[in-house]
LUMKE-227706 format. One line per 4 residues: number of its first residue (from 0); their letters; for each residue z, x, y of C-alpha. Coordinates in steps of 0.2 Angstrom, whole numbers, plus 5000, padded with zeros to 4 digits. Layout:
# residues N
NUM) A) Z,X,Y  ...
# end
This chain:
# residues 519
0) XXXX) 5665,5580,5629  5646,5580,5634  5642,5583,5615  5652,5569,5609
4) XXXX) 5644,5556,5621  5627,5563,5619  5630,5561,5599  5639,5543,5601
8) XXXX) 5624,5537,5611  5612,5542,5602  5621,5534,5585  5619,5519,5596
12) XXXX) 5600,5519,5601  5596,5527,5583  5605,5515,5575  5612,5498,5582
16) XXXX) 5624,5502,5568  5636,5486,5567  5650,5487,5553  5655,5472,5543
20) XXXX) 5675,5473,5546  5671,5475,5565  5663,5458,5565  5677,5449,5559
24) XXXX) 5688,5455,5575  5673,5454,5586  5671,5433,5581  5688,5430,5584
28) XXXX) 5684,5436,5604  5667,5426,5603  5677,5411,5599  5687,5414,5615
32) XXXX) 5677,5407,5627  5666,5395,5614  5684,5387,5614  5687,5390,5597
36) XXXX) 5702,5400,5599  5705,5417,5595  5701,5413,5576  5689,5420,5566
40) XXXX) 5682,5403,5560  5690,5386,5564  5692,5378,5548  5709,5383,5541
44) XXXX) 5717,5383,5561  5725,5399,5568  5723,5413,5557  5728,5431,5562
48) XXXX) 5714,5439,5552  5712,5458,5561  5724,5470,5561  5721,5479,5578
52) XXXX) 5729,5471,5593  5717,5481,5603  5703,5480,5592  5702,5460,5597
56) XXXX) 5707,5462,5614  5695,5476,5621  5680,5464,5616  5689,5450,5621
60) XXXX) 5688,5456,5640  5668,5458,5635  5667,5441,5629  5676,5434,5646
64) XXXX) 5663,5444,5656  5649,5440,5648  5645,5430,5631  5640,5442,5618
68) XXXX) 5646,5457,5626  5662,5458,5614  5653,5471,5604  5646,5480,5620
72) XXXX) 5664,5482,5625  5670,5490,5611  5657,5503,5612  5663,5507,5632
76) XXXX) 5678,5509,5625  5675,5521,5611  5666,5532,5623  5679,5532,5635
80) XXXX) 5692,5534,5622  5682,5550,5615  5684,5559,5631  5703,5553,5630
84) XXXX) 5704,5562,5613  5697,5578,5618  5705,5580,5634  5722,5577,5626
88) XXXX) 5718,5590,5610  5713,5603,5620  5730,5599,5631  5740,5601,5615
92) XXXX) 5730,5616,5608  5734,5625,5624  5751,5619,5623  5754,5626,5605
96) XXXX) 5746,5642,5609  5731,5640,5598  5717,5652,5604  5699,5647,5608
100) XXXX) 5689,5647,5592  5704,5637,5584  5704,5625,5598  5684,5625,5598
104) XXXX) 5686,5619,5582  5699,5605,5583  5687,5598,5596  5670,5601,5586
108) XXXX) 5678,5591,5571  5685,5577,5585  5667,5577,5593  5656,5576,5577
112) XXXX) 5664,5571,5563  5654,5560,5552  5666,5544,5552  5674,5547,5571
116) XXXX) 5656,5545,5576  5652,5528,5564  5668,5519,5567  5670,5520,5584
120) XXXX) 5652,5514,5588  5652,5503,5574  5663,5491,5582  5681,5498,5575
124) XXXX) 5694,5503,5584  5697,5519,5578  5689,5531,5591  5703,5520,5602
128) XXXX) 5717,5524,5589  5712,5543,5590  5716,5544,5607  5729,5533,5609
132) XXXX) 5737,5546,5597  5734,5560,5601  5740,5556,5619  5757,5550,5612
136) XXXX) 5758,5566,5603  5755,5578,5618  5768,5566,5630  5781,5567,5615
140) XXXX) 5777,5584,5615  5780,5588,5633  5796,5576,5632  5786,5568,5646
144) XXXX) 5797,5550,5645  5788,5539,5656  5772,5544,5649  5776,5543,5631
148) XXXX) 5784,5526,5632  5768,5518,5637  5758,5527,5625  5770,5525,5610
152) XXXX) 5769,5507,5618  5753,5505,5614  5751,5514,5596  5757,5499,5586
156) XXXX) 5743,5490,5597  5731,5501,5590  5734,5502,5571  5749,5494,5564
160) XXXX) 5756,5509,5555  5757,5518,5569  5776,5513,5567  5774,5530,5557
164) XXXX) 5773,5537,5573  5783,5529,5585  5798,5531,5574  5800,5553,5572
168) XXXX) 5794,5553,5588  5808,5542,5597  5820,5551,5586  5813,5569,5593
172) XXXX) 5815,5562,5611  5833,5554,5607  5838,5572,5602  5829,5580,5618
176) XXXX) 5837,5568,5630  5847,5552,5622  5848,5544,5641  5829,5545,5646
180) XXXX) 5824,5542,5627  5831,5522,5630  5821,5523,5645  5806,5527,5635
184) XXXX) 5810,5513,5622  5814,5501,5637  5793,5506,5644  5787,5506,5624
188) XXXX) 5796,5487,5620  5788,5479,5637  5771,5485,5634  5771,5480,5615
192) XXXX) 5782,5464,5618  5769,5450,5628  5759,5454,5608  5774,5450,5598
196) XXXX) 5780,5437,5608  5760,5429,5609  5756,5431,5591  5774,5424,5583
200) XXXX) 5769,5406,5594  5751,5407,5591  5750,5414,5572  5768,5408,5568
204) XXXX) 5769,5426,5564  5766,5445,5572  5761,5452,5557  5741,5450,5552
208) XXXX) 5737,5438,5537  5724,5455,5532  5741,5465,5527  5748,5450,5515
212) XXXX) 5728,5448,5510  5728,5466,5504  5745,5468,5498  5743,5453,5485
216) XXXX) 5727,5461,5477  5735,5477,5478  5756,5473,5473  5766,5488,5472
220) XXXX) 5774,5487,5456  5793,5485,5454  5804,5502,5452  5811,5496,5436
224) XXXX) 5802,5484,5424  5809,5479,5406  5823,5491,5409  5813,5506,5411
228) XXXX) 5806,5515,5428  5792,5524,5418  5777,5512,5422  5782,5515,5439
232) XXXX) 5783,5533,5439  5768,5533,5430  5760,5522,5444  5768,5533,5458
236) XXXX) 5760,5547,5448  5743,5540,5448  5743,5536,5466  5749,5553,5473
240) XXXX) 5735,5559,5463  5722,5549,5471  5728,5550,5487  5727,5571,5487
244) XXXX) 5709,5569,5480  5704,5557,5494  5710,5567,5507  5701,5583,5499
248) XXXX) 5686,5572,5499  5688,5570,5518  5691,5587,5522  5672,5588,5516
252) XXXX) 5656,5583,5526  5648,5568,5518  5660,5566,5506  5671,5560,5517
256) XXXX) 5660,5545,5518  5665,5532,5500  5646,5530,5498  5636,5548,5498
260) XXXX) 5628,5550,5480  5620,5565,5486  5620,5577,5502  5607,5589,5508
264) XXXX) 5622,5601,5507  5626,5607,5489  5643,5601,5482  5649,5618,5478
268) XXXX) 5646,5623,5496  5656,5607,5501  5671,5611,5489  5671,5628,5495
272) XXXX) 5674,5620,5514  5685,5610,5506  5696,5626,5500  5694,5634,5516
276) XXXX) 5702,5619,5525  5718,5617,5513  5719,5634,5516  5721,5633,5533
280) XXXX) 5732,5617,5533  5744,5627,5523  5745,5641,5534  5747,5627,5548
284) XXXX) 5761,5620,5539  5770,5635,5535  5767,5642,5556  5773,5626,5561
288) XXXX) 5789,5623,5549  5801,5630,5559  5796,5625,5573  5804,5609,5582
292) XXXX) 5793,5604,5594  5781,5600,5580  5793,5589,5570  5785,5574,5576
296) XXXX) 5769,5576,5570  5774,5585,5554  5785,5568,5549  5772,5557,5553
300) XXXX) 5760,5566,5543  5771,5565,5528  5775,5547,5532  5756,5541,5533
304) XXXX) 5753,5550,5518  5769,5544,5508  5761,5525,5514  5745,5529,5508
308) XXXX) 5754,5533,5492  5764,5518,5492  5754,5504,5498  5735,5510,5499
312) XXXX) 5724,5507,5484  5718,5526,5477  5700,5520,5479  5688,5528,5491
316) XXXX) 5688,5516,5505  5699,5511,5519  5690,5526,5528  5694,5518,5545
320) XXXX) 5713,5521,5543  5711,5539,5541  5703,5547,5555  5719,5546,5568
324) XXXX) 5726,5553,5555  5714,5567,5552  5715,5569,5570  5732,5577,5570
328) XXXX) 5728,5585,5554  5716,5596,5562  5728,5601,5574  5737,5609,5563
332) XXXX) 5723,5617,5553  5718,5624,5569  5738,5633,5571  5733,5638,5553
336) XXXX) 5718,5647,5559  5728,5653,5573  5738,5661,5564  5727,5669,5551
340) XXXX) 5718,5676,5569  5735,5686,5573  5730,5699,5559  5714,5695,5555
344) XXXX) 5704,5691,5573  5685,5692,5566  5685,5679,5551  5695,5666,5558
348) XXXX) 5684,5664,5572  5668,5663,5560  5676,5650,5549  5679,5641,5566
352) XXXX) 5661,5641,5571  5654,5637,5553  5666,5622,5550  5663,5616,5567
356) XXXX) 5644,5618,5562  5645,5609,5545  5656,5594,5552  5642,5590,5566
360) XXXX) 5626,5594,5553  5627,5577,5545  5619,5568,5562  5600,5568,5559
364) XXXX) 5604,5563,5541  5619,5551,5545  5609,5543,5557  5595,5541,5548
368) XXXX) 5604,5533,5535  5615,5520,5546  5600,5514,5553  5593,5509,5537
372) XXXX) 5607,5503,5531  5608,5492,5546  5591,5485,5543  5597,5478,5525
376) XXXX) 5611,5470,5534  5600,5461,5546  5586,5455,5531  5599,5452,5521
380) XXXX) 5619,5448,5526  5611,5439,5543  5599,5429,5534  5611,5422,5520
384) XXXX) 5621,5417,5537  5608,5409,5545  5605,5400,5529  5620,5392,5526
388) XXXX) 5623,5387,5545  5606,5376,5542  5610,5369,5525  5631,5367,5524
392) XXXX) 5635,5351,5527  5650,5349,5540  5667,5350,5529  5660,5359,5513
396) XXXX) 5668,5376,5508  5659,5392,5506  5664,5410,5496  5662,5425,5500
400) XXXX) 5669,5442,5496  5661,5448,5512  5664,5438,5529  5659,5447,5544
404) XXXX) 5642,5441,5546  5644,5425,5539  5657,5420,5552  5648,5429,5565
408) XXXX) 5633,5421,5563  5638,5405,5557  5654,5400,5567  5658,5384,5560
412) XXXX) 5658,5389,5542  5674,5385,5532  5676,5401,5523  5687,5410,5507
416) XXXX) 5684,5427,5508  5692,5438,5495  5704,5443,5496  5709,5431,5508
420) XXXX) 5707,5443,5526  5702,5426,5538  5709,5413,5524  5727,5408,5521
424) XXXX) 5720,5396,5508  5712,5413,5497  5728,5422,5500  5739,5407,5493
428) XXXX) 5727,5403,5479  5728,5422,5473  5747,5423,5475  5746,5409,5463
432) XXXX) 5739,5419,5450  5747,5433,5440  5744,5451,5448  5732,5454,5435
436) XXXX) 5721,5441,5437  5717,5443,5455  5699,5446,5456  5684,5437,5464
440) XXXX) 5679,5425,5448  5699,5421,5445  5699,5415,5466  5683,5409,5461
444) XXXX) 5689,5397,5447  5706,5393,5457  5696,5385,5472  5680,5380,5466
448) XXXX) 5671,5378,5483  5656,5370,5488  5646,5384,5490  5646,5404,5484
452) XXXX) 5638,5420,5490  5637,5431,5476  5631,5452,5472  5624,5451,5458
456) XXXX) 5638,5458,5447  5650,5447,5458  5639,5435,5448  5639,5440,5433
460) XXXX) 5659,5443,5433  5660,5424,5436  5647,5420,5421  5657,5431,5409
464) XXXX) 5676,5426,5413  5673,5408,5418  5657,5404,5411  5661,5383,5413
468) XXXX) 5665,5387,5431  5647,5395,5433  5637,5382,5424  5645,5371,5439
472) XXXX) 5633,5379,5451  5616,5379,5454  5605,5394,5463  5598,5388,5481
476) XXXX) 5591,5403,5487  5590,5423,5485  5591,5433,5498  5585,5455,5493
480) XXXX) 5578,5468,5502  5558,5469,5495  5550,5484,5489  5567,5489,5477
484) XXXX) 5567,5488,5459  5574,5472,5453  5587,5481,5439  5592,5493,5455
488) XXXX) 5598,5477,5464  5606,5471,5449  5617,5486,5446  5632,5488,5458
492) XXXX) 5629,5507,5466  5610,5507,5459  5602,5505,5475  5601,5516,5485
496) XXXX) 5595,5523,5504  5589,5542,5506  5584,5555,5519  5582,5572,5520
500) XXXX) 5591,5574,5502  5605,5562,5510  5609,5548,5498  5621,5533,5500
504) XXXX) 5623,5517,5489  5621,5500,5497  5629,5484,5487  5623,5473,5500
508) XXXX) 5605,5472,5496  5604,5457,5486  5614,5441,5489  5612,5424,5478
512) XXXX) 5618,5410,5486  5624,5396,5476  5629,5376,5477  5640,5368,5466
516) XXX) 5631,5352,5458  5634,5333,5462  5646,5327,5450
# end
């Protein structure tokens, strides 16, 4: 716990990193005491533009105590949550009979993994979600019906996809004791119901607009198309392969971050780490398969992976979904280490120590990198928002793929983001287009907003696909990082930030602000 807290506080002090998507949620909380309501921007009324209830309720407490304290509140909550997560992980390992060294690896991963540190301390609900999930796993495993009800009720408030956890958990508890499981369900419903009632009354639905927006640009194909299931089977196969590859990447230090170009540890070494982790995972699955008390965990892991295959695009993004899943997965890895140690006690101990160190070694490198990325955000993203705040007339609309910084620093903006996380106008416009034509240029052509905020390749795509639409806009101002070659700024993925052998791509080093010409 001490190490985890020191690592996160050091990250906070060194980087002051604020993740773009975190600002979307924090903006909702900030707007409440400002009288705008629980919305990202007031231009379209009440829109449920965040996914996690806890991700907005925690900052809301901070904002109600002191204006501007929302980010501070979620960071403090993440510090508390990592202690809760480590405590429950330790207790679960004890109950599962996992030895000292495998347990140490599990705890080291939770304490020092790069994404575990980053997302919680950069403003996301990720660390809280890890704690809620592990607490639920512990109390369900011990048949603590009262405590399980509380944590299972909090689970969908932490992440909506945690319904994939509470379903097998309730089924398991019902098999253990049907009468007491009804009490658990009642407690969980009492925890969850107020939020469902509020969102239904306030937003018109408890389903976040973010889920609808993402599903709009990545629709699941029909099982039967033109009388054949082959296209669907082909898509399913590609999705499965992609998600397996993404999971393997997340078993490797440094590679688990989607924008990593190169690392201070050679790729072949990291590939060996993934192989070793996969081996222990398989051993853990074998060890747990006949244990009825582990079936809820295995069911959750299987359902979550199936959910990613069927609903999440097979791209190296959406990383904040994975830390809770990986936290549970590491329990199975720990079981695999324990199974191997029965016959070969020394190698698992050595590997547990080595893997723990490898998942922690990123810190001096990633902290320096994230500090420099935040400098880019401050000099480019933030200044774009402040420029628009000073120059956009009331009622004029703005398009930008990224909405976090714009709405946070320009609270009254009428924003059409892509894919419409904060805008139902964007979602409806995309839904009216064929699935193959739901990209950024298509949305701009459909809406033709007053202002555009574009990265160079987004602007080039608009000019290539809709030159007549692009011709209606003129450049007002360009924001870019000084000292970076123009060719690198204009090529997607070419602009990079490096420190000590760690190199990452940064796609936000240049934005062009354009205004629609007066007819």
